[in-house]
Predicted model as a PDB file, atoms N, CA, C, CB and O in Angstrom, pLDDT in the B-factor column:
MODEL        1                                                                  
ATOM      1  N   MET A   1       8.745  -7.911 -19.421  1.00 73.00           N  
ATOM      2  CA  MET A   1       9.573  -6.738 -19.157  1.00 73.00           C  
ATOM      3  C   MET A   1      10.918  -7.209 -18.620  1.00 73.00           C  
ATOM      4  CB  MET A   1       8.877  -5.765 -18.150  1.00 73.00           C  
ATOM      5  O   MET A   1      10.986  -8.108 -17.782  1.00 73.00           O  
ATOM      6  N   ASN A   2      11.971  -6.598 -19.109  1.00 92.00           N  
ATOM      7  CA  ASN A   2      13.287  -7.004 -18.623  1.00 92.00           C  
ATOM      8  C   ASN A   2      13.526  -6.431 -17.224  1.00 92.00           C  
ATOM      9  CB  ASN A   2      14.399  -6.539 -19.598  1.00 92.00           C  
ATOM     10  O   ASN A   2      13.052  -5.346 -16.889  1.00 92.00           O  
ATOM     11  N   HIS A   3      14.245  -7.162 -16.448  1.00 93.00           N  
ATOM     12  CA  HIS A   3      14.396  -6.848 -15.029  1.00 93.00           C  
ATOM     13  C   HIS A   3      15.228  -5.600 -14.739  1.00 93.00           C  
ATOM     14  CB  HIS A   3      15.010  -8.007 -14.337  1.00 93.00           C  
ATOM     15  O   HIS A   3      14.880  -4.866 -13.814  1.00 93.00           O  
ATOM     16  N   PRO A   4      16.301  -5.318 -15.470  1.00 93.00           N  
ATOM     17  CA  PRO A   4      17.007  -4.053 -15.202  1.00 93.00           C  
ATOM     18  C   PRO A   4      16.126  -2.824 -15.444  1.00 93.00           C  
ATOM     19  CB  PRO A   4      18.255  -3.961 -16.073  1.00 93.00           C  
ATOM     20  O   PRO A   4      16.204  -1.838 -14.711  1.00 93.00           O  
ATOM     21  N   ARG A   5      15.296  -2.895 -16.470  1.00 95.00           N  
ATOM     22  CA  ARG A   5      14.375  -1.778 -16.738  1.00 95.00           C  
ATOM     23  C   ARG A   5      13.347  -1.645 -15.619  1.00 95.00           C  
ATOM     24  CB  ARG A   5      13.658  -1.976 -18.093  1.00 95.00           C  
ATOM     25  O   ARG A   5      13.007  -0.535 -15.206  1.00 95.00           O  
ATOM     26  N   LEU A   6      12.856  -2.775 -15.133  1.00 95.00           N  
ATOM     27  CA  LEU A   6      11.899  -2.761 -14.028  1.00 95.00           C  
ATOM     28  C   LEU A   6      12.530  -2.184 -12.763  1.00 95.00           C  
ATOM     29  CB  LEU A   6      11.375  -4.176 -13.758  1.00 95.00           C  
ATOM     30  O   LEU A   6      11.887  -1.436 -12.025  1.00 95.00           O  
ATOM     31  N   LEU A   7      13.782  -2.534 -12.520  1.00 95.00           N  
ATOM     32  CA  LEU A   7      14.497  -2.006 -11.360  1.00 95.00           C  
ATOM     33  C   LEU A   7      14.675  -0.493 -11.475  1.00 95.00           C  
ATOM     34  CB  LEU A   7      15.864  -2.692 -11.214  1.00 95.00           C  
ATOM     35  O   LEU A   7      14.487   0.232 -10.498  1.00 95.00           O  
ATOM     36  N   ARG A   8      15.034  -0.024 -12.658  1.00 96.00           N  
ATOM     37  CA  ARG A   8      15.194   1.418 -12.876  1.00 96.00           C  
ATOM     38  C   ARG A   8      13.870   2.149 -12.700  1.00 96.00           C  
ATOM     39  CB  ARG A   8      15.760   1.690 -14.274  1.00 96.00           C  
ATOM     40  O   ARG A   8      13.827   3.217 -12.090  1.00 96.00           O  
ATOM     41  N   LEU A   9      12.807   1.590 -13.224  1.00 97.00           N  
ATOM     42  CA  LEU A   9      11.479   2.193 -13.082  1.00 97.00           C  
ATOM     43  C   LEU A   9      11.049   2.243 -11.616  1.00 97.00           C  
ATOM     44  CB  LEU A   9      10.448   1.410 -13.906  1.00 97.00           C  
ATOM     45  O   LEU A   9      10.474   3.235 -11.167  1.00 97.00           O  
ATOM     46  N   ALA A  10      11.324   1.186 -10.885  1.00 97.00           N  
ATOM     47  CA  ALA A  10      10.974   1.155  -9.464  1.00 97.00           C  
ATOM     48  C   ALA A  10      11.785   2.188  -8.675  1.00 97.00           C  
ATOM     49  CB  ALA A  10      11.205  -0.253  -8.888  1.00 97.00           C  
ATOM     50  O   ALA A  10      11.247   2.852  -7.789  1.00 97.00           O  
ATOM     51  N   ASN A  11      13.070   2.325  -8.991  1.00 97.00           N  
ATOM     52  CA  ASN A  11      13.897   3.314  -8.300  1.00 97.00           C  
ATOM     53  C   ASN A  11      13.413   4.739  -8.576  1.00 97.00           C  
ATOM     54  CB  ASN A  11      15.361   3.167  -8.723  1.00 97.00           C  
ATOM     55  O   ASN A  11      13.337   5.565  -7.667  1.00 97.00           O  
ATOM     56  N   ILE A  12      13.091   5.012  -9.828  1.00 98.00           N  
ATOM     57  CA  ILE A  12      12.584   6.347 -10.179  1.00 98.00           C  
ATOM     58  C   ILE A  12      11.240   6.595  -9.492  1.00 98.00           C  
ATOM     59  CB  ILE A  12      12.437   6.492 -11.721  1.00 98.00           C  
ATOM     60  O   ILE A  12      10.988   7.689  -8.989  1.00 98.00           O  
ATOM     61  N   SER A  13      10.390   5.582  -9.475  1.00 97.00           N  
ATOM     62  CA  SER A  13       9.084   5.716  -8.815  1.00 97.00           C  
ATOM     63  C   SER A  13       9.242   5.990  -7.330  1.00 97.00           C  
ATOM     64  CB  SER A  13       8.247   4.454  -9.024  1.00 97.00           C  
ATOM     65  O   SER A  13       8.503   6.796  -6.766  1.00 97.00           O  
ATOM     66  N   MET A  14      10.196   5.327  -6.694  1.00 97.00           N  
ATOM     67  CA  MET A  14      10.423   5.563  -5.273  1.00 97.00           C  
ATOM     68  C   MET A  14      10.849   7.007  -5.020  1.00 97.00           C  
ATOM     69  CB  MET A  14      11.483   4.596  -4.736  1.00 97.00           C  
ATOM     70  O   MET A  14      10.397   7.626  -4.057  1.00 97.00           O  
ATOM     71  N   ILE A  15      11.706   7.543  -5.870  1.00 98.00           N  
ATOM     72  CA  ILE A  15      12.147   8.932  -5.712  1.00 98.00           C  
ATOM     73  C   ILE A  15      10.975   9.889  -5.890  1.00 98.00           C  
ATOM     74  CB  ILE A  15      13.263   9.265  -6.721  1.00 98.00           C  
ATOM     75  O   ILE A  15      10.806  10.821  -5.103  1.00 98.00           O  
ATOM     76  N   VAL A  16      10.167   9.661  -6.922  1.00 98.00           N  
ATOM     77  CA  VAL A  16       9.024  10.534  -7.194  1.00 98.00           C  
ATOM     78  C   VAL A  16       8.032  10.504  -6.036  1.00 98.00           C  
ATOM     79  CB  VAL A  16       8.326  10.117  -8.499  1.00 98.00           C  
ATOM     80  O   VAL A  16       7.567  11.551  -5.586  1.00 98.00           O  
ATOM     81  N   PHE A  17       7.711   9.311  -5.555  1.00 98.00           N  
ATOM     82  CA  PHE A  17       6.740   9.214  -4.467  1.00 98.00           C  
ATOM     83  C   PHE A  17       7.289   9.744  -3.152  1.00 98.00           C  
ATOM     84  CB  PHE A  17       6.303   7.780  -4.292  1.00 98.00           C  
ATOM     85  O   PHE A  17       6.525  10.246  -2.328  1.00 98.00           O  
ATOM     86  N   LEU A  18       8.595   9.643  -2.937  1.00 97.00           N  
ATOM     87  CA  LEU A  18       9.200  10.221  -1.741  1.00 97.00           C  
ATOM     88  C   LEU A  18       9.108  11.746  -1.776  1.00 97.00           C  
ATOM     89  CB  LEU A  18      10.666   9.777  -1.612  1.00 97.00           C  
ATOM     90  O   LEU A  18       8.789  12.375  -0.767  1.00 97.00           O  
ATOM     91  N   ILE A  19       9.387  12.333  -2.932  1.00 97.00           N  
ATOM     92  CA  ILE A  19       9.277  13.785  -3.069  1.00 97.00           C  
ATOM     93  C   ILE A  19       7.840  14.228  -2.888  1.00 97.00           C  
ATOM     94  CB  ILE A  19       9.803  14.244  -4.434  1.00 97.00           C  
ATOM     95  O   ILE A  19       7.575  15.222  -2.211  1.00 97.00           O  
ATOM     96  N   LEU A  20       6.900  13.491  -3.492  1.00 97.00           N  
ATOM     97  CA  LEU A  20       5.480  13.813  -3.347  1.00 97.00           C  
ATOM     98  C   LEU A  20       5.030  13.692  -1.891  1.00 97.00           C  
ATOM     99  CB  LEU A  20       4.634  12.894  -4.235  1.00 97.00           C  
ATOM    100  O   LEU A  20       4.269  14.527  -1.400  1.00 97.00           O  
ATOM    101  N   CYS A  21       5.494  12.669  -1.217  1.00 96.00           N  
ATOM    102  CA  CYS A  21       5.137  12.459   0.186  1.00 96.00           C  
ATOM    103  C   CYS A  21       5.696  13.583   1.060  1.00 96.00           C  
ATOM    104  CB  CYS A  21       5.659  11.094   0.676  1.00 96.00           C  
ATOM    105  O   CYS A  21       5.002  14.079   1.948  1.00 96.00           O  
ATOM    106  N   CYS A  22       6.934  13.981   0.816  1.00 96.00           N  
ATOM    107  CA  CYS A  22       7.525  15.077   1.597  1.00 96.00           C  
ATOM    108  C   CYS A  22       6.816  16.403   1.333  1.00 96.00           C  
ATOM    109  CB  CYS A  22       9.016  15.213   1.273  1.00 96.00           C  
ATOM    110  O   CYS A  22       6.609  17.194   2.254  1.00 96.00           O  
ATOM    111  N   GLY A  23       6.450  16.642   0.092  1.00 95.00           N  
ATOM    112  CA  GLY A  23       5.714  17.859  -0.235  1.00 95.00           C  
ATOM    113  C   GLY A  23       4.347  17.896   0.429  1.00 95.00           C  
ATOM    114  O   GLY A  23       3.944  18.918   0.986  1.00 95.00           O  
ATOM    115  N   ALA A  24       3.639  16.778   0.367  1.00 95.00           N  
ATOM    116  CA  ALA A  24       2.327  16.704   1.006  1.00 95.00           C  
ATOM    117  C   ALA A  24       2.453  16.842   2.521  1.00 95.00           C  
ATOM    118  CB  ALA A  24       1.630  15.383   0.650  1.00 95.00           C  
ATOM    119  O   ALA A  24       1.611  17.470   3.163  1.00 95.00           O  
ATOM    120  N   LEU A  25       3.491  16.262   3.082  1.00 95.00           N  
ATOM    121  CA  LEU A  25       3.729  16.364   4.515  1.00 95.00           C  
ATOM    122  C   LEU A  25       3.980  17.800   4.942  1.00 95.00           C  
ATOM    123  CB  LEU A  25       4.901  15.495   4.914  1.00 95.00           C  
ATOM    124  O   LEU A  25       3.451  18.255   5.956  1.00 95.00           O  
ATOM    125  N   SER A  26       4.785  18.510   4.169  1.00 95.00           N  
ATOM    126  CA  SER A  26       5.092  19.896   4.531  1.00 95.00           C  
ATOM    127  C   SER A  26       3.872  20.795   4.406  1.00 95.00           C  
ATOM    128  CB  SER A  26       6.216  20.431   3.659  1.00 95.00           C  
ATOM    129  O   SER A  26       3.684  21.695   5.224  1.00 95.00           O  
ATOM    130  N   ILE A  27       3.043  20.567   3.397  1.00 94.00           N  
ATOM    131  CA  ILE A  27       1.838  21.392   3.253  1.00 94.00           C  
ATOM    132  C   ILE A  27       0.794  21.013   4.298  1.00 94.00           C  
ATOM    133  CB  ILE A  27       1.248  21.245   1.838  1.00 94.00           C  
ATOM    134  O   ILE A  27       0.159  21.888   4.885  1.00 94.00           O  
ATOM    135  N   ALA A  28       0.613  19.716   4.535  1.00 93.00           N  
ATOM    136  CA  ALA A  28      -0.443  19.267   5.445  1.00 93.00           C  
ATOM    137  C   ALA A  28      -0.160  19.617   6.900  1.00 93.00           C  
ATOM    138  CB  ALA A  28      -0.629  17.776   5.318  1.00 93.00           C  
ATOM    139  O   ALA A  28      -1.092  19.877   7.661  1.00 93.00           O  
ATOM    140  N   TYR A  29       1.110  19.629   7.300  1.00 93.00           N  
ATOM    141  CA  TYR A  29       1.415  19.841   8.712  1.00 93.00           C  
ATOM    142  C   TYR A  29       2.164  21.138   9.013  1.00 93.00           C  
ATOM    143  CB  TYR A  29       2.214  18.697   9.212  1.00 93.00           C  
ATOM    144  O   TYR A  29       1.962  21.727  10.075  1.00 93.00           O  
ATOM    145  N   LEU A  30       3.010  21.586   8.115  1.00 92.00           N  
ATOM    146  CA  LEU A  30       3.820  22.765   8.405  1.00 92.00           C  
ATOM    147  C   LEU A  30       3.201  24.064   7.895  1.00 92.00           C  
ATOM    148  CB  LEU A  30       5.185  22.597   7.807  1.00 92.00           C  
ATOM    149  O   LEU A  30       3.482  25.138   8.427  1.00 92.00           O  
ATOM    150  N   GLN A  31       2.366  23.968   6.871  1.00 91.00           N  
ATOM    151  CA  GLN A  31       1.786  25.171   6.292  1.00 91.00           C  
ATOM    152  C   GLN A  31       0.258  25.130   6.291  1.00 91.00           C  
ATOM    153  CB  GLN A  31       2.298  25.361   4.878  1.00 91.00           C  
ATOM    154  O   GLN A  31      -0.382  25.762   5.449  1.00 91.00           O  
ATOM    155  N   GLU A  32      -0.322  24.392   7.226  1.00 85.00           N  
ATOM    156  CA  GLU A  32      -1.768  24.222   7.207  1.00 85.00           C  
ATOM    157  C   GLU A  32      -2.526  25.526   7.444  1.00 85.00           C  
ATOM    158  CB  GLU A  32      -2.170  23.212   8.241  1.00 85.00           C  
ATOM    159  O   GLU A  32      -3.662  25.663   6.989  1.00 85.00           O  
ATOM    160  N   GLU A  33      -1.926  26.483   8.144  1.00 89.00           N  
ATOM    161  CA  GLU A  33      -2.617  27.747   8.387  1.00 89.00           C  
ATOM    162  C   GLU A  33      -2.597  28.652   7.159  1.00 89.00           C  
ATOM    163  CB  GLU A  33      -1.989  28.467   9.568  1.00 89.00           C  
ATOM    164  O   GLU A  33      -3.358  29.617   7.093  1.00 89.00           O  
ATOM    165  N   LYS A  34      -1.747  28.358   6.198  1.00 92.00           N  
ATOM    166  CA  LYS A  34      -1.630  29.185   4.995  1.00 92.00           C  
ATOM    167  C   LYS A  34      -2.501  28.698   3.840  1.00 92.00           C  
ATOM    168  CB  LYS A  34      -0.195  29.228   4.549  1.00 92.00           C  
ATOM    169  O   LYS A  34      -2.706  29.438   2.878  1.00 92.00           O  
ATOM    170  N   VAL A  35      -3.012  27.483   3.913  1.00 92.00           N  
ATOM    171  CA  VAL A  35      -3.818  26.928   2.828  1.00 92.00           C  
ATOM    172  C   VAL A  35      -5.234  26.663   3.330  1.00 92.00           C  
ATOM    173  CB  VAL A  35      -3.181  25.625   2.273  1.00 92.00           C  
ATOM    174  O   VAL A  35      -5.495  26.656   4.533  1.00 92.00           O  
ATOM    175  N   SER A  36      -6.140  26.446   2.380  1.00 93.00           N  
ATOM    176  CA  SER A  36      -7.539  26.219   2.743  1.00 93.00           C  
ATOM    177  C   SER A  36      -7.719  24.839   3.368  1.00 93.00           C  
ATOM    178  CB  SER A  36      -8.447  26.365   1.510  1.00 93.00           C  
ATOM    179  O   SER A  36      -6.839  23.981   3.296  1.00 93.00           O  
ATOM    180  N   LEU A  37      -8.875  24.655   3.978  1.00 93.00           N  
ATOM    181  CA  LEU A  37      -9.184  23.368   4.606  1.00 93.00           C  
ATOM    182  C   LEU A  37      -9.247  22.258   3.563  1.00 93.00           C  
ATOM    183  CB  LEU A  37     -10.514  23.448   5.374  1.00 93.00           C  
ATOM    184  O   LEU A  37      -8.792  21.141   3.811  1.00 93.00           O  
ATOM    185  N   GLY A  38      -9.809  22.565   2.401  1.00 94.00           N  
ATOM    186  CA  GLY A  38      -9.879  21.570   1.327  1.00 94.00           C  
ATOM    187  C   GLY A  38      -8.508  21.115   0.878  1.00 94.00           C  
ATOM    188  O   GLY A  38      -8.286  19.927   0.641  1.00 94.00           O  
ATOM    189  N   MET A  39      -7.590  22.054   0.762  1.00 94.00           N  
ATOM    190  CA  MET A  39      -6.221  21.710   0.367  1.00 94.00           C  
ATOM    191  C   MET A  39      -5.535  20.883   1.447  1.00 94.00           C  
ATOM    192  CB  MET A  39      -5.407  22.982   0.082  1.00 94.00           C  
ATOM    193  O   MET A  39      -4.784  19.959   1.136  1.00 94.00           O  
ATOM    194  N   THR A  40      -5.787  21.205   2.703  1.00 93.00           N  
ATOM    195  CA  THR A  40      -5.204  20.432   3.800  1.00 93.00           C  
ATOM    196  C   THR A  40      -5.714  18.994   3.782  1.00 93.00           C  
ATOM    197  CB  THR A  40      -5.525  21.090   5.151  1.00 93.00           C  
ATOM    198  O   THR A  40      -4.939  18.054   3.964  1.00 93.00           O  
ATOM    199  N   VAL A  41      -7.006  18.825   3.564  1.00 94.00           N  
ATOM    200  CA  VAL A  41      -7.586  17.478   3.481  1.00 94.00           C  
ATOM    201  C   VAL A  41      -6.995  16.732   2.291  1.00 94.00           C  
ATOM    202  CB  VAL A  41      -9.133  17.546   3.361  1.00 94.00           C  
ATOM    203  O   VAL A  41      -6.639  15.559   2.400  1.00 94.00           O  
ATOM    204  N   PHE A  42      -6.894  17.417   1.155  1.00 96.00           N  
ATOM    205  CA  PHE A  42      -6.313  16.798  -0.037  1.00 96.00           C  
ATOM    206  C   PHE A  42      -4.872  16.372   0.207  1.00 96.00           C  
ATOM    207  CB  PHE A  42      -6.379  17.760  -1.223  1.00 96.00           C  
ATOM    208  O   PHE A  42      -4.464  15.304  -0.249  1.00 96.00           O  
ATOM    209  N   MET A  43      -4.102  17.175   0.908  1.00 95.00           N  
ATOM    210  CA  MET A  43      -2.706  16.827   1.205  1.00 95.00           C  
ATOM    211  C   MET A  43      -2.619  15.637   2.151  1.00 95.00           C  
ATOM    212  CB  MET A  43      -1.975  18.028   1.813  1.00 95.00           C  
ATOM    213  O   MET A  43      -1.708  14.817   2.026  1.00 95.00           O  
ATOM    214  N   HIS A  44      -3.550  15.530   3.092  1.00 95.00           N  
ATOM    215  CA  HIS A  44      -3.568  14.360   3.982  1.00 95.00           C  
ATOM    216  C   HIS A  44      -3.851  13.087   3.183  1.00 95.00           C  
ATOM    217  CB  HIS A  44      -4.630  14.538   5.099  1.00 95.00           C  
ATOM    218  O   HIS A  44      -3.217  12.056   3.404  1.00 95.00           O  
ATOM    219  N   ILE A  45      -4.795  13.165   2.264  1.00 97.00           N  
ATOM    220  CA  ILE A  45      -5.113  12.012   1.415  1.00 97.00           C  
ATOM    221  C   ILE A  45      -3.923  11.682   0.516  1.00 97.00           C  
ATOM    222  CB  ILE A  45      -6.377  12.290   0.559  1.00 97.00           C  
ATOM    223  O   ILE A  45      -3.578  10.513   0.340  1.00 97.00           O  
ATOM    224  N   THR A  46      -3.298  12.714  -0.051  1.00 96.00           N  
ATOM    225  CA  THR A  46      -2.124  12.520  -0.900  1.00 96.00           C  
ATOM    226  C   THR A  46      -0.986  11.881  -0.121  1.00 96.00           C  
ATOM    227  CB  THR A  46      -1.667  13.849  -1.495  1.00 96.00           C  
ATOM    228  O   THR A  46      -0.247  11.060  -0.665  1.00 96.00           O  
ATOM    229  N   LEU A  47      -0.841  12.241   1.124  1.00 96.00           N  
ATOM    230  CA  LEU A  47       0.203  11.668   1.974  1.00 96.00           C  
ATOM    231  C   LEU A  47       0.022  10.160   2.119  1.00 96.00           C  
ATOM    232  CB  LEU A  47       0.194  12.335   3.356  1.00 96.00           C  
ATOM    233  O   LEU A  47       0.984   9.403   1.990  1.00 96.00           O  
ATOM    234  N   VAL A  48      -1.199   9.726   2.385  1.00 96.00           N  
ATOM    235  CA  VAL A  48      -1.469   8.298   2.546  1.00 96.00           C  
ATOM    236  C   VAL A  48      -1.245   7.546   1.236  1.00 96.00           C  
ATOM    237  CB  VAL A  48      -2.903   8.077   3.042  1.00 96.00           C  
ATOM    238  O   VAL A  48      -0.626   6.483   1.223  1.00 96.00           O  
ATOM    239  N   ILE A  49      -1.749   8.100   0.141  1.00 97.00           N  
ATOM    240  CA  ILE A  49      -1.636   7.424  -1.156  1.00 97.00           C  
ATOM    241  C   ILE A  49      -0.181   7.370  -1.621  1.00 97.00           C  
ATOM    242  CB  ILE A  49      -2.501   8.137  -2.211  1.00 97.00           C  
ATOM    243  O   ILE A  49       0.268   6.336  -2.116  1.00 97.00           O  
ATOM    244  N   SER A  50       0.554   8.458  -1.470  1.00 97.00           N  
ATOM    245  CA  SER A  50       1.949   8.457  -1.915  1.00 97.00           C  
ATOM    246  C   SER A  50       2.809   7.511  -1.082  1.00 97.00           C  
ATOM    247  CB  SER A  50       2.523   9.869  -1.851  1.00 97.00           C  
ATOM    248  O   SER A  50       3.729   6.882  -1.605  1.00 97.00           O  
ATOM    249  N   ALA A  51       2.514   7.409   0.204  1.00 96.00           N  
ATOM    250  CA  ALA A  51       3.255   6.459   1.044  1.00 96.00           C  
ATOM    251  C   ALA A  51       2.965   5.019   0.613  1.00 96.00           C  
ATOM    252  CB  ALA A  51       2.889   6.653   2.536  1.00 96.00           C  
ATOM    253  O   ALA A  51       3.871   4.186   0.580  1.00 96.00           O  
ATOM    254  N   ALA A  52       1.720   4.729   0.289  1.00 97.00           N  
ATOM    255  CA  ALA A  52       1.357   3.381  -0.169  1.00 97.00           C  
ATOM    256  C   ALA A  52       2.025   3.065  -1.506  1.00 97.00           C  
ATOM    257  CB  ALA A  52      -0.176   3.247  -0.296  1.00 97.00           C  
ATOM    258  O   ALA A  52       2.511   1.952  -1.708  1.00 97.00           O  
ATOM    259  N   LEU A  53       2.050   4.030  -2.414  1.00 97.00           N  
ATOM    260  CA  LEU A  53       2.688   3.808  -3.715  1.00 97.00           C  
ATOM    261  C   LEU A  53       4.204   3.682  -3.583  1.00 97.00           C  
ATOM    262  CB  LEU A  53       2.344   4.949  -4.674  1.00 97.00           C  
ATOM    263  O   LEU A  53       4.830   2.949  -4.348  1.00 97.00           O  
ATOM    264  N   PHE A  54       4.799   4.388  -2.620  1.00 98.00           N  
ATOM    265  CA  PHE A  54       6.234   4.233  -2.346  1.00 98.00           C  
ATOM    266  C   PHE A  54       6.522   2.797  -1.904  1.00 98.00           C  
ATOM    267  CB  PHE A  54       6.705   5.244  -1.254  1.00 98.00           C  
ATOM    268  O   PHE A  54       7.486   2.184  -2.362  1.00 98.00           O  
ATOM    269  N   LYS A  55       5.691   2.271  -1.023  1.00 98.00           N  
ATOM    270  CA  LYS A  55       5.875   0.893  -0.547  1.00 98.00           C  
ATOM    271  C   LYS A  55       5.697  -0.105  -1.680  1.00 98.00           C  
ATOM    272  CB  LYS A  55       4.890   0.577   0.586  1.00 98.00           C  
ATOM    273  O   LYS A  55       6.426  -1.094  -1.754  1.00 98.00           O  
ATOM    274  N   LEU A  56       4.741   0.140  -2.559  1.00 98.00           N  
ATOM    275  CA  LEU A  56       4.530  -0.733  -3.712  1.00 98.00           C  
ATOM    276  C   LEU A  56       5.744  -0.699  -4.643  1.00 98.00           C  
ATOM    277  CB  LEU A  56       3.256  -0.318  -4.477  1.00 98.00           C  
ATOM    278  O   LEU A  56       6.172  -1.740  -5.140  1.00 98.00           O  
ATOM    279  N   ALA A  57       6.292   0.479  -4.879  1.00 97.00           N  
ATOM    280  CA  ALA A  57       7.480   0.594  -5.719  1.00 97.00           C  
ATOM    281  C   ALA A  57       8.664  -0.140  -5.089  1.00 97.00           C  
ATOM    282  CB  ALA A  57       7.831   2.072  -5.948  1.00 97.00           C  
ATOM    283  O   ALA A  57       9.475  -0.731  -5.802  1.00 97.00           O  
ATOM    284  N   TYR A  58       8.768  -0.106  -3.764  1.00 97.00           N  
ATOM    285  CA  TYR A  58       9.847  -0.828  -3.094  1.00 97.00           C  
ATOM    286  C   TYR A  58       9.694  -2.340  -3.271  1.00 97.00           C  
ATOM    287  CB  TYR A  58       9.878  -0.472  -1.602  1.00 97.00           C  
ATOM    288  O   TYR A  58      10.685  -3.047  -3.458  1.00 97.00           O  
ATOM    289  N   VAL A  59       8.468  -2.832  -3.212  1.00 97.00           N  
ATOM    290  CA  VAL A  59       8.227  -4.267  -3.422  1.00 97.00           C  
ATOM    291  C   VAL A  59       8.595  -4.654  -4.853  1.00 97.00           C  
ATOM    292  CB  VAL A  59       6.744  -4.626  -3.130  1.00 97.00           C  
ATOM    293  O   VAL A  59       9.192  -5.707  -5.077  1.00 97.00           O  
ATOM    294  N   VAL A  60       8.243  -3.815  -5.811  1.00 96.00           N  
ATOM    295  CA  VAL A  60       8.615  -4.072  -7.207  1.00 96.00           C  
ATOM    296  C   VAL A  60      10.134  -4.072  -7.349  1.00 96.00           C  
ATOM    297  CB  VAL A  60       7.983  -3.014  -8.150  1.00 96.00           C  
ATOM    298  O   VAL A  60      10.688  -4.884  -8.091  1.00 96.00           O  
ATOM    299  N   ARG A  61      10.801  -3.177  -6.652  1.00 96.00           N  
ATOM    300  CA  ARG A  61      12.269  -3.134  -6.664  1.00 96.00           C  
ATOM    301  C   ARG A  61      12.855  -4.438  -6.118  1.00 96.00           C  
ATOM    302  CB  ARG A  61      12.782  -1.933  -5.837  1.00 96.00           C  
ATOM    303  O   ARG A  61      13.801  -4.984  -6.685  1.00 96.00           O  
ATOM    304  N   LEU A  62      12.291  -4.933  -5.019  1.00 95.00           N  
ATOM    305  CA  LEU A  62      12.762  -6.197  -4.445  1.00 95.00           C  
ATOM    306  C   LEU A  62      12.544  -7.359  -5.403  1.00 95.00           C  
ATOM    307  CB  LEU A  62      12.054  -6.477  -3.120  1.00 95.00           C  
ATOM    308  O   LEU A  62      13.398  -8.238  -5.516  1.00 95.00           O  
ATOM    309  N   ILE A  63      11.417  -7.371  -6.089  1.00 94.00           N  
ATOM    310  CA  ILE A  63      11.136  -8.436  -7.057  1.00 94.00           C  
ATOM    311  C   ILE A  63      12.155  -8.395  -8.193  1.00 94.00           C  
ATOM    312  CB  ILE A  63       9.697  -8.303  -7.618  1.00 94.00           C  
ATOM    313  O   ILE A  63      12.686  -9.432  -8.590  1.00 94.00           O  
ATOM    314  N   ALA A  64      12.427  -7.206  -8.712  1.00 94.00           N  
ATOM    315  CA  ALA A  64      13.399  -7.080  -9.805  1.00 94.00           C  
ATOM    316  C   ALA A  64      14.787  -7.503  -9.353  1.00 94.00           C  
ATOM    317  CB  ALA A  64      13.437  -5.638 -10.329  1.00 94.00           C  
ATOM    318  O   ALA A  64      15.498  -8.180 -10.095  1.00 94.00           O  
ATOM    319  N   GLN A  65      15.179  -7.117  -8.155  1.00 94.00           N  
ATOM    320  CA  GLN A  65      16.492  -7.516  -7.644  1.00 94.00           C  
ATOM    321  C   GLN A  65      16.567  -9.026  -7.470  1.00 94.00           C  
ATOM    322  CB  GLN A  65      16.787  -6.816  -6.309  1.00 94.00           C  
ATOM    323  O   GLN A  65      17.594  -9.633  -7.774  1.00 94.00           O  
ATOM    324  N   ASP A  66      15.502  -9.633  -6.991  1.00 93.00           N  
ATOM    325  CA  ASP A  66      15.484 -11.074  -6.799  1.00 93.00           C  
ATOM    326  C   ASP A  66      15.613 -11.801  -8.136  1.00 93.00           C  
ATOM    327  CB  ASP A  66      14.200 -11.499  -6.084  1.00 93.00           C  
ATOM    328  O   ASP A  66      16.353 -12.778  -8.244  1.00 93.00           O  
ATOM    329  N   LYS A  67      14.897 -11.326  -9.147  1.00 92.00           N  
ATOM    330  CA  LYS A  67      14.952 -11.956 -10.464  1.00 92.00           C  
ATOM    331  C   LYS A  67      16.319 -11.792 -11.120  1.00 92.00           C  
ATOM    332  CB  LYS A  67      13.879 -11.377 -11.364  1.00 92.00           C  
ATOM    333  O   LYS A  67      16.728 -12.632 -11.921  1.00 92.00           O  
ATOM    334  N   MET A  68      17.025 -10.712 -10.783  1.00 90.00           N  
ATOM    335  CA  MET A  68      18.350 -10.471 -11.337  1.00 90.00           C  
ATOM    336  C   MET A  68      19.451 -11.152 -10.523  1.00 90.00           C  
ATOM    337  CB  MET A  68      18.613  -8.984 -11.411  1.00 90.00           C  
ATOM    338  O   MET A  68      20.610 -11.153 -10.940  1.00 90.00           O  
ATOM    339  N   GLY A  69      19.112 -11.722  -9.387  1.00 89.00           N  
ATOM    340  CA  GLY A  69      20.095 -12.398  -8.547  1.00 89.00           C  
ATOM    341  C   GLY A  69      20.907 -11.475  -7.675  1.00 89.00           C  
ATOM    342  O   GLY A  69      21.949 -11.870  -7.151  1.00 89.00           O  
ATOM    343  N   GLN A  70      20.444 -10.244  -7.511  1.00 87.00           N  
ATOM    344  CA  GLN A  70      21.139  -9.279  -6.645  1.00 87.00           C  
ATOM    345  C   GLN A  70      20.730  -9.494  -5.195  1.00 87.00           C  
ATOM    346  CB  GLN A  70      20.832  -7.821  -7.081  1.00 87.00           C  
ATOM    347  O   GLN A  70      19.655 -10.031  -4.932  1.00 87.00           O  
ATOM    348  N   PRO A  71      21.576  -9.080  -4.245  1.00 86.00           N  
ATOM    349  CA  PRO A  71      21.170  -9.165  -2.840  1.00 86.00           C  
ATOM    350  C   PRO A  71      20.036  -8.177  -2.560  1.00 86.00           C  
ATOM    351  CB  PRO A  71      22.376  -8.885  -1.902  1.00 86.00           C  
ATOM    352  O   PRO A  71      20.013  -7.070  -3.099  1.00 86.00           O  
ATOM    353  N   LEU A  72      19.119  -8.590  -1.727  1.00 81.00           N  
ATOM    354  CA  LEU A  72      17.953  -7.756  -1.420  1.00 81.00           C  
ATOM    355  C   LEU A  72      18.286  -6.789  -0.300  1.00 81.00           C  
ATOM    356  CB  LEU A  72      16.740  -8.627  -1.033  1.00 81.00           C  
ATOM    357  O   LEU A  72      18.455  -7.179   0.855  1.00 81.00           O  
ATOM    358  N   VAL A  73      18.377  -5.514  -0.667  1.00 74.00           N  
ATOM    359  CA  VAL A  73      18.638  -4.455   0.321  1.00 74.00           C  
ATOM    360  C   VAL A  73      17.632  -3.353   0.168  1.00 74.00           C  
ATOM    361  CB  VAL A  73      20.059  -3.892   0.175  1.00 74.00           C  
ATOM    362  O   VAL A  73      17.678  -2.368   0.905  1.00 74.00           O  
TER     363      VAL A  73                                                      
ENDMDL                                                                          
END                                                                             
């Protein structure tokens, strides 16, 4: 896989997982009285998984930047 494409995919993945994490956070903690217990539990699990996938996407982004010779930020 070419590195610019990998970098773009990692950036898009980070945005998607950040949005998913924020959505799960708002449902799990801010609107918990409006949703069922099952949905609250599901949102807590989604929060953990989306945060882990965000971190994985960031590591992939760092790898792509390193392979392209860009500074790691």
